[in-house]
N, C-alpha and C positions, 0 to 999 in steps of 0.2 A: 555884780558881780557872780560867778557861779562857779563853786569847787565841785567835784567827786576825788570819793577820800580810798584808793587805793592800796595793796600790795603786797608781794611777793613772796611766792612761795619757795624764800630759796630761807627762807627762817626757822622751815619746817624738815625741809632736803637741801642741802647741799649738791649738785652736781661736778663738785672735781671735788668735794672731799666730802667721801660716803663716812666718816668718822665725825662727822658734823650732821650728822643725818637721823630726825627722830621718826621714832616708828608709830606713824601714823598713815591712814591711807588716807585717799586723795575727799571720798568724805569726811574726812575728821578733820581735816583741813580748810575746806572749803564751812565745813558748818564752828570752827573755832571764828575763824575766819568773820566770819556775820554775827555771829555773841558778839566779836570785840567790838563791832560796828560799823566794820568796813559794807560798802556794795560794790565793786572789785577787787580784781586777782591778775596780777600776769600771769599766766601761762610756768610749766616744768614740766620734768620727767616725769612724774601722778600721772599726766592731763596728758587724757584718749586727745590726738589730735584733726579730730571729728566733729561737729556738732549732735550730728545723728545722733553721739556715744552720748558725748559731755553737756550739750545741750539742758537735755532733763534734771542731767546732778544738776548743774547749776541754778535754777532753775527753782531746784526747791531747796534753797539757799540761798537768794535772791540775792544774788555773784552773777557781775559781769563778766568775761575776758575784758579787760583794758590795757592789755599789751602782754611784750611777749618775745624771749634776748630769740636774733639769730644771730652768729655766730658765721660775719661777711668774708671775704679774702681777696678782698677785689683790691683793697694794697697789690698781692704781685697777679690776682687774677686777673680775667676776661668778663668783658662783661654779661657775656649772651649765657658762660657757664653759670654768674652768680642768678641772673633770671632764671635758668631752670632752676640751682640749686635754692631758690626762694618761694618757687612758685603753687607747692604743696599750701608752705605755712600762711602765703600772700590769699589762699584760694580760702581756706577754712579760716586766718582771722577774719574777709570780707564777712564770709556768713554769721563769724560769730561777732559783728558789728563792732569788733576792738577801733579802739581810734587810730594804731597805730604799728607797727612792727619794731623792734627794740632791736637800732644793728647796731652791733659789737664787734672792730674787724681784730677778728682775732689772723691775722694772717704779724708774721715773726712774734706774738706779743708771747711774757710767759706767762702770765692770770695764771693756767693753768702748771706752769710747773714751780714746785714744792722746793726745785735742787737748785732754779734760776735767782739769783739773788736781786733787789730788789734793783741796784747800779748798770746793772748790765741789760733794764728792760733795750728795747726795740728804738733806736736815732735815726729820724730822717733826716734829708737835704735839706732847702728851700725848692731846688730843681723835683727833687722825689716829693713834695706835699703840693706844689703846685698840678703835678699832673695827676696824682691823689684825688684834689679834689677837682676837676674836670671829671678824671669816676665818678667818683660821686655825684657829681650834679647828676649825669649824664644817668646814672644807674636809678637817682634819684627821683627825676620827671620821670622814666617810666614806669616805678612802684607806685606815685604817682595816679599819674592817667591809668591804669591800669585798678586805680581805686583803694589801694589800700598805701598809705608813707612811710617813711619810712621815720625812725627819727633816731638820728643820728648818736651813739652814747661813746661821750671821753674816757677811757679808763686807768686804771692804774692799769701799770706794765704793760703795756698797749702802743703803739707808733703818737697815739696822739693821746698824752696824759695831762700833760704838765697846758697852765696858762698860757705858753708862748708858743704851744705846739697845737690848741685851739685855734688861740687866733689867725695864727697864718692859717692851717685849714678852711677858717669862716672865712679869713681874704680871698683866697681862691677857692673857693668855692663859690654858688650859685644859692642864691635866697631859694634857689626850686630845696634844697637840703637844709631838710629841721633840727634840732635840735634838745636836746634831753641831757634836759641839764640835773647834772649829780651834783648838789652838794660834799657830800659825805670822799666823793673819789677827787673832787674837785680841792676840797681844804685835805686832805690826804698830799697832795701830788704839790703844797709849798702855796695855791694859788689866792687871789682873792675872790673869795665867795660875790661878791656886792661886786665888783667891779666887774668878774663875767658875768652877771648881769645887769650891767649895764650897760658893757659894748655890744650883745649877744640878740636881747630882750629880742628885739622883731622877728628872732628866728629859733627860737623857748616855746616849744610844742609840748612837749612833756618833762613832769619836774616830779622828780625822783631825790624826797625829802629822809637819805640816810647819811645819821649821824657819824661822827666821831667817836671815841674816847682820843685824848691829844697823848694826854698820858701814857698814855700806850704805846700811840706814831714816836714819838718823840726818844724813846726807850729803845725803835729797832735800829738793830745794823743792818743799814743801807748796802751794802757789801756781805754781810751773811744768813740776811733776812730776803727768804723771796715774799710775793705779795699772800700764799697761801698760813706760810708762816705764820700773818700781820693777822692773817680773819681768828686763823685759827688761835693768836693771843688776846683776842679778843675789842680787835681797832674798831668795828663799828659799831654800832649800836641807834637805839628808835631813839628818833629828837623825844627830847628830854626826859633824855636817860646820858645826853652824852654835853660834846661842850658846843656844840653851833650855837651864833643865837639863830637859832631860828625865828624869836621875832621880826629883827630888821631883814632875815631874809624872805620871810613871807609878806612883810610888808612892801620888802623892795620890788617883790614881780607882782603884786599887788600897781602901787604905783602905775607901774606899762600899762597895764590892761589885761596883766595874762590869766584865761583860763582855763579849766580845762583840770586832769590828772593832777592828784596829789600821793603818789606809792608811793609808799612805806618800806624801802629795802637792807634788809639787816641783815648779814648773816653772819654767825655768831654759834656758839656753840651751846646744843637749843638747851643739856643737863646742867647750868651754867644759868641760861635766860630763856625759861622755860619759849615758848611759839607765842600759847594765848597771853602769857602774860606776860610780855614784851609789846604786844599787840593792842593792849588793851590800855598799856598804858604813849605805848605811842600812839593810840586813835586819840586817847583821851587831849594830849597835849596838842593833835591836830584840827580840835574842834576849837579848843583854848586860843591859837594863831586862826583859825581861819574867823573867827570871830572878831576877834580883834583887827585883825585886816577890813573888815567887811566885807568877807565873801558869804555866800547861802549858799551852805549846803546841798546837792540836791543828792536823793538816794538816787 
């Protein structure tokens, strides 16, 4: 089995919290990721969104685009409008030969609202999820047909956050809708990460290896603290620095034959957790885990 190791720029620049952004430019970010050993990076706000400009920069550091976030609004929106909204990013990602666009549902989400407590996340009825699943399936089919699949990101403080919510979406959407499995978000939401893999492995097309600090999460007051408060307090970190059993997680993915990208995505304070140091730690841990699970890491 083959694996590729990528990282997200959110360790260097946080798009929702300027206070958690390091003062480095794109070139330095890519340089540090390359020095740490990564060969892929998801896109972020300091990336030019065209390959004419970005391509030579990526080539200089031996980095490829391994995904990137799209703020979807399909829950309350129109499929044709979402096609228009994603078109430019889709064309860019096709040119970049990226594996997927990370679809994050931001309609009704409180993930970017510092004043909104975790307990005020949106909650959908079964009927709403059924309708949403149908829309997501049609949209995913169209995206794949255009040459750029999406990967659905279950996310804290969003409409599809918990294990039960994800189960319901998967049951009410077609195989055409791939899943991004994020261990950190699922653990934060109280889900059983191995059980989620067991149930939905056939849909998993992209993996975020986000770790959590359970000591931080357990102390949160979900009636007062927001998702962004949790990030500031250090809820997330890289594999090898947190509480999750990534030996078991990677082994479980391997047991189902998952091949593809394992992306470190760990937003935290760069002054407390320097990005280069954390990137090196996360990469070293992933290399260890890949070897123990029988993966060949592809350059």
